[in-house]
N, C-alpha and C positions, 0 to 999 in steps of 0.2 A: 523476743523480737530479733535481737542480734543473732541469736543461735539459728533462727529460721533463715536469715540472710546468708549466713556462713554456709548452711546446708544447701541452699539454692545455688550459691556460687560454686561449691565443691561438686555438686551434681552436674552443673553445666560444664565445668572444666573436665570432669571425667567423661562426659558424653562427647565433648569435643575431641579429647585424646583418642577415644575409641573410634570416632569417625575418621580422624586423620590416619590412624593405623590401618583401618580398613581400606581407605583410599590408597595408601602407600602399597599395600600388598596387592591390591587389584591392579594398580599401575604396573608393578613389577611383573605380575603374571602375564598381562597382555603384551608388555614389552618383550618378554622372553618368547612368547608365542610368535610375535612378529619377526623376531630375529631368526628363529628356527624355520620359518615358513619356506624360504628358498631351498633348504635342504630336503624338505619333504617332497617338493615338486620335482627335484632333480632326478635324473635317471640313475639307477643303481650301477655302480661300477662292477664289472665281472671280477670274480675272485682270481681267476687265472685267464691268460690270453686266449686259450682254446675254447673256453665256454661261450664266448661271443661268436666264434667261427661256426658253431653248431647251427646258428640261425641264418647264416648268410645265404644258403641256397635251399630251395625246396623244389627241386626239379622232378622228383618222383611223384607225379600226380596220379598214378594209377590207382592208388588206394587212399587218397587224401580226403580228409574231412574238413569242412569249413569250421574254423574254430569259434565262429560266432554262433551258428545254429547247430553245430555238431552233426550235420547231415553230409553224406558224401558229396563232394563237389561234382563228381561225374554223373550223379543221379539227376541233378537239376539242370536247367538250360543255361542261362547266361552266367559266365564266369568272368572274374576280373583278377588279374595278377598285378601285384605291386612291384615296384623297382627292387625291393628287398627280396623278392622271389616268392612271397607267400600268396597263395591262391584262395579266393573267396567267391561266394555267390555274389553276383552284382548287387542284388537287392540288400544283402546282408552288409556288405562293406559300405554301400551308400548310406544306410541307416547309421552305421557306426561313425562314419565321417561327419555326420550332423552333430555329434557330441564330442568327437576327438579328432585331431588331425594327425594321429600317429597310428602306425600298424599295431593291431591288437596283439600280435605275437612277439615282435621284437622291439617295439616302441620307436622305430625309426620314423622320421617324417614320411607320411603317406604320400607317395607319388605313383601314378599309374604307369606301368611298363608299356612301352609302345612296341608291339610285336608286328 
């Protein structure tokens, strides 16, 4: 009778310790995920200063493809140019901007160029 009580107490204690250890590791996992989240959403820093200069202008539109649908921008009708200089089909960039407010090429905030 006493042995059964000791066994029940030991089992309950072991189960409680296992539950606390599980809660501790789960808490630490989610805390680390939450602390790293801003780093995942941030824009990557270029490795050298000239790599970001590459995307600043896209003036040669003679053979440009829309990077959203991969069809030549000159083949379709309505075109839209962003302030960063990238050119897209109007329907493509409007669809893109429903999900993201950044240029799909250079990740600059998407603003339409006024020409």
